[in-house]
Each structure stands twice: as structure tokens, then as C-alpha cells.
C-alpha positions as CSV (number, residue, x, y, z in Angstrom):
1,M,9.4,17.7,-5.6
2,N,6.0,18.0,-7.3
3,Q,5.8,17.3,-11.0
4,L,2.8,16.9,-13.3
5,N,3.6,15.0,-16.5
6,G,7.2,15.8,-15.9
7,R,6.8,19.5,-15.3
8,A,6.4,21.7,-12.3
9,V,2.8,21.6,-11.1
10,D,0.8,24.8,-10.3
11,M,-1.3,25.2,-7.2
12,E,-4.6,25.5,-9.1
13,T,-4.1,21.9,-10.4
14,L,-3.4,20.7,-6.9
15,R,-6.4,22.5,-5.7
16,K,-8.6,20.6,-8.2
17,L,-7.1,17.3,-7.1
18,A,-7.8,18.1,-3.4
19,L,-11.3,19.2,-4.0
20,V,-12.4,16.4,-6.3
21,G,-10.3,13.5,-5.0
22,Y,-11.0,11.1,-7.9
23,G,-8.1,9.1,-9.1
24,H,-5.7,6.4,-8.2
25,F,-2.1,6.1,-7.1
26,T,0.9,4.0,-6.0
27,S,3.6,4.8,-3.5
28,V,7.1,3.5,-4.2
29,R,9.9,3.4,-1.7
30,V,13.1,4.6,-3.3
31,D,16.5,4.0,-1.6
32,N,19.4,5.7,-3.4
33,Q,17.3,5.6,-6.6
34,L,16.7,1.9,-6.3
35,A,13.1,0.6,-5.9
36,R,11.7,-2.9,-5.1
37,G,9.0,-4.2,-7.3
38,I,9.0,-1.2,-9.7
39,E,7.4,-3.4,-12.5
40,L,4.6,-4.3,-10.1
41,H,3.9,-0.7,-9.3
42,L,3.7,0.1,-13.0
43,E,1.4,-2.8,-13.7
44,R,-0.8,-1.6,-10.9
45,L,-1.0,1.9,-12.4
46,V,-1.8,0.6,-15.8
47,R,-4.5,-1.8,-14.5
48,D,-6.1,0.7,-12.2
49,C,-6.2,3.4,-14.9
50,R,-8.3,1.1,-17.1
51,T,-10.7,0.6,-14.2
52,V,-10.9,4.2,-13.0
53,F,-10.6,6.1,-16.3
54,D,-11.2,3.5,-19.1
55,A,-7.8,4.7,-20.4
56,E,-4.5,3.2,-21.3
57,L,-1.4,4.4,-19.4
58,D,2.1,4.2,-20.9
59,P,4.2,2.5,-18.2
60,G,7.4,3.7,-19.9
61,E,6.3,7.3,-19.8
62,V,5.3,6.9,-16.1
63,R,8.6,5.4,-15.3
64,G,10.3,8.3,-17.0
65,H,8.4,10.8,-14.9
66,L,9.3,8.9,-11.8
67,R,13.0,8.7,-12.8
68,Q,13.1,12.4,-13.4
69,A,11.5,13.2,-10.0
70,V,14.1,11.1,-8.1
71,A,17.1,12.0,-10.2
72,G,20.1,13.1,-8.1
73,T,18.5,12.2,-4.8
74,T,20.2,10.1,-2.1
75,G,18.9,8.3,0.9
76,A,15.4,6.9,1.3
77,L,12.3,8.6,0.0
78,V,8.7,7.7,-0.9
79,A,7.6,8.7,-4.4
80,R,3.9,8.8,-4.9
81,V,2.5,8.5,-8.4
82,T,-1.0,9.9,-8.6
83,V,-3.1,9.5,-11.7
84,F,-6.0,12.0,-12.0
85,D,-7.7,14.3,-14.5
86,P,-7.3,18.0,-13.6
87,E,-10.3,18.8,-15.9
88,L,-12.7,16.3,-14.2
89,E,-16.0,17.8,-13.1
90,V,-17.9,16.4,-10.1
91,G,-21.1,16.5,-12.0
92,R,-19.8,14.7,-15.1
93,P,-17.1,12.2,-14.0
94,A,-18.1,10.0,-17.0
95,D,-16.7,12.7,-19.3
96,S,-13.1,12.2,-18.0
97,G,-10.7,10.3,-20.2
98,C,-7.4,12.1,-20.3
99,P,-5.6,11.5,-16.9
100,S,-2.4,13.1,-16.0
101,V,0.5,11.8,-13.9
102,L,1.5,13.6,-10.7
103,V,4.7,12.6,-9.0
104,T,5.4,13.8,-5.4
105,T,8.2,12.8,-3.1
106,R,8.8,12.9,0.7
107,E,11.4,11.5,3.0
108,A,11.0,7.8,4.1
109,G,11.6,6.4,7.5
110,P,13.6,3.3,8.3
111,L,12.5,-0.2,7.4
112,S,13.0,-1.2,11.0
113,S,9.8,0.4,12.3
114,P,8.4,-0.8,15.7
115,P,5.7,-3.5,15.8
116,L,2.0,-2.4,15.4
117,R,-0.8,-2.8,17.9
118,V,-4.0,-3.1,15.8
119,R,-7.6,-2.8,16.7
120,P,-10.1,-5.0,14.8
121,V,-12.6,-2.8,13.0
122,E,-15.5,-3.9,10.8
123,Y,-14.9,-2.1,7.5
124,A,-14.4,-2.8,3.8
125,R,-12.8,-0.3,1.4
126,D,-14.8,0.7,-1.8
127,L,-13.4,-1.1,-4.8
128,P,-10.8,-2.8,-2.7
129,H,-8.7,-4.1,-5.7
130,V,-7.9,-0.5,-6.8
131,K,-5.5,1.7,-4.9
132,H,-7.7,4.7,-5.3
133,L,-7.8,8.1,-3.6
134,G,-10.8,7.3,-1.4
135,L,-9.0,7.1,1.9
136,F,-11.5,8.7,4.3
137,G,-13.0,5.4,5.6
138,A,-9.6,3.8,6.1
139,L,-8.1,6.9,7.8
140,Y,-11.2,7.3,10.0
141,A,-10.8,3.7,11.2
142,R,-7.1,4.4,11.9
143,R,-8.0,7.5,13.8
144,T,-10.5,5.8,16.0
145,A,-8.1,2.9,16.6
146,Q,-5.4,5.3,17.7
147,R,-7.7,7.2,20.0
148,A,-8.5,3.9,21.6
149,G,-4.8,3.3,22.3
150,F,-3.8,1.3,19.2
151,D,-1.5,2.1,16.3
152,D,-3.8,1.1,13.4
153,A,-7.0,-0.8,12.4
154,L,-7.3,-4.3,11.1
155,F,-10.3,-4.7,8.9
156,H,-12.8,-7.5,9.0
157,G,-16.3,-8.2,7.7
158,P,-19.6,-8.7,9.5
159,D,-18.8,-12.4,9.9
160,G,-15.4,-11.7,11.5
161,T,-13.4,-12.6,8.3
162,V,-10.1,-10.6,8.2
163,S,-9.2,-8.8,5.1
164,E,-6.5,-6.1,5.3
165,G,-5.2,-3.1,7.3
166,G,-5.7,0.6,6.7
167,T,-2.9,0.9,4.1
168,W,-1.3,-2.5,4.3
169,N,-1.8,-6.2,3.8
170,V,-1.7,-8.7,6.6
171,G,0.0,-12.1,6.8
172,L,0.0,-14.8,9.4
173,I,2.4,-17.5,10.4
174,R,0.8,-20.8,11.2
175,A,2.5,-24.3,11.3
176,G,5.5,-23.1,9.3
177,R,3.4,-21.6,6.6
178,I,2.6,-18.0,5.6
179,V,-1.2,-17.5,5.4
180,W,-2.8,-14.7,3.5
181,P,-6.5,-13.9,4.0
182,Q,-8.8,-14.9,1.3
183,A,-10.8,-11.8,1.0
184,D,-11.4,-8.7,-1.2
185,V,-8.1,-6.9,-0.6
186,L,-5.7,-4.6,-2.4
187,P,-3.1,-6.7,-4.2
188,G,-0.2,-5.1,-2.5
189,V,3.2,-4.9,-4.1
190,T,5.1,-5.7,-1.0
191,M,2.9,-8.7,-0.4
192,A,3.6,-9.9,-3.9
193,L,7.3,-9.6,-3.3
194,V,7.1,-11.5,0.0
195,R,5.2,-14.2,-1.8
196,R,8.1,-14.8,-4.1
197,S,10.1,-16.1,-1.3
198,A,10.9,-19.9,-1.0
199,H,8.6,-20.2,2.0
200,Q,5.2,-22.0,1.8
201,H,2.4,-19.6,1.1
202,V,-1.3,-20.3,1.2
203,T,-4.4,-18.2,0.8
204,A,-7.4,-19.1,3.0
205,P,-10.3,-17.5,4.9
206,V,-9.0,-16.1,8.2
207,T,-11.3,-15.2,11.1
208,L,-10.3,-12.9,13.9
209,Q,-9.9,-15.9,16.1
210,D,-7.6,-17.5,13.6
211,A,-5.5,-14.3,13.5
212,Q,-5.3,-14.1,17.2
213,E,-4.3,-17.8,17.5
214,A,-1.5,-17.5,14.9
215,E,2.1,-17.9,15.9
216,A,2.8,-14.4,14.5
217,A,1.3,-11.8,12.3
218,F,2.8,-9.0,10.2
219,A,1.9,-6.1,7.9
220,T,3.3,-5.5,4.5
221,N,3.6,-2.0,3.0
222,T,6.1,-0.4,0.5
223,T,7.1,2.3,3.1
224,V,8.0,0.0,6.0
225,G,8.4,-3.4,4.3
226,V,7.5,-6.2,6.7
227,R,6.3,-5.0,10.1
228,P,5.3,-7.3,13.0
229,L,2.0,-7.0,14.7
230,S,2.5,-7.0,18.5
231,A,-1.2,-7.2,19.3
232,I,-4.5,-7.9,17.6
233,G,-7.1,-6.4,19.9
234,A,-6.4,-7.6,23.5
235,T,-4.3,-10.6,22.2
236,E,-0.6,-10.1,22.4
237,M,1.4,-11.5,19.4
238,A,5.0,-12.8,19.2
239,V,7.2,-10.3,17.3
240,D,10.4,-12.4,17.2
241,H,9.2,-15.6,15.4
242,P,12.1,-17.1,13.4
243,L,10.1,-17.3,10.2
244,L,9.1,-13.7,10.6
245,R,12.7,-12.7,10.9
246,E,13.5,-14.7,7.8
247,I,10.8,-12.8,5.8
248,Q,12.1,-9.5,7.0
249,H,15.7,-10.3,6.2
250,A,14.8,-11.6,2.7
251,Y,12.8,-8.4,1.9
252,R,15.6,-6.1,3.2
253,A,18.2,-8.0,1.3
254,D,16.4,-7.3,-2.0
255,P,18.2,-4.2,-3.4
256,G,15.6,-3.5,-5.9
257,E,16.4,-2.0,-9.3
258,R,17.2,1.4,-10.6
259,V,14.1,3.5,-11.2
């Protein structure tokens, strides 16, 4: 299903999106037309649209497009809402101010994905607080990590301060608390939902050594929920920590709300 502003999208419009690649998006996991954190996804789109296009986005209209795209579906799927301007010219991006809403859907895998082995990589995304379309750097880091025998990359700065993963936030378990890195990261929806739990959450600077010495570590992402990290570099991590199981159970128990 591919719809632009609620109507079937033509290939020429998709070609413009592919060639220019300027815009922002959010991906929403939808299980039998129910989605966790839908209001947070809409808030992200409105916030990012102001940053990327200096334009106001109507969250009710966006939700209507999303609802139309998933109407009548069953099972699990990922709906991606991309905001971009089909008329944007590479030479004059400042002239853009009328973004459109593209909704695409694909099948989603299970929430019980196997643990991730991650390779520390020095990298920082451009404009990290925006979920924009500039994925080259993150995907290149993921590719190099996979070619080195890992599943994904864990980003850190020149001083070794951990930030986030390629397309996910990272959390640590230390002394009965959930620690989130204090760094320039994407404010993830799944991370925000996990932070609503009754557990103790803190935000603090995290070095690679801190991460490797944690009792457990996990990734959060709308597609897979809460996914344990089984290794950070050469350091093996526990994947069956009781608190980690509690976080996973609480997230999966959240039925979400109807799109």
C-alpha cells in the first residue's frame, strides 16, 4: 500500500523522493490496526515538520491517512509515514514549504527477535533529534559492522561517549536502574514508552566501558520493541536479566490504541 495524501501515488512522485531524499518520517508498528504510542508518533511528525520545512502539519489529517492505509488489514505490519515535498528542487530547497504525506506499509516481523551483537562505531547522525531521511551514514555503519561479523553498530563520539544505534535507542541496566545515555540522540517513541514504566530511569553520560560493564543492555525500536544486546564489541552481555524481562513483558502487554 502506497498512498500520497490519501490517494494512490504515481511512480514519478516516488522517483523525485528517491532522487532528492529530503524529508522526515516515522515508522509505526501496527498489530491488527492497534499501534503503541500513536500520539508520540504524530507529535514527532509535527515537531520535525517545523524543523525540516518550517511548516505546520495537521496531526488529525495525518492520522486519517494512516488509518486509511491500514484499514481492513490484519496481523502485524509497519506503516511508514514520510513527509516530503514532491516539488522540492535540489538547487532551491529553501523554496519548499508545502510538504505531502506518503504512507507505505510492509509486513512486520515478531517482537521476539534474537539478541543483537553490536560493534562500537564512532559516528553521529546529522541533526540527531530529527528522524530525517538521511540514512546513508547510519546504514554504512551498519553495513561495516555486519561485514565484521556483528548485527549492527552502536554509535559513540570521539571521547567514547555512547549515544544510540543505527535505527534504535540504547538502554542499560545498572544497579536496578535503567540508564539512558545523555547525548544527542533521536527521542525514540519506544524509548519514551519504556520510560513510562514504574522502574527507576536515569539519564547520564555513558562511556563504552560503562556500557560493557552494565548488567545488561538493550535496543528499543518500534519494529522490534525491546531487544537485548548480547555483545558490545568483544564483551558478551547477559540477555536474560530479570529487569530486562520485565521491560520486555511490560512493553508487549501494552495493546496500543486503534489507529
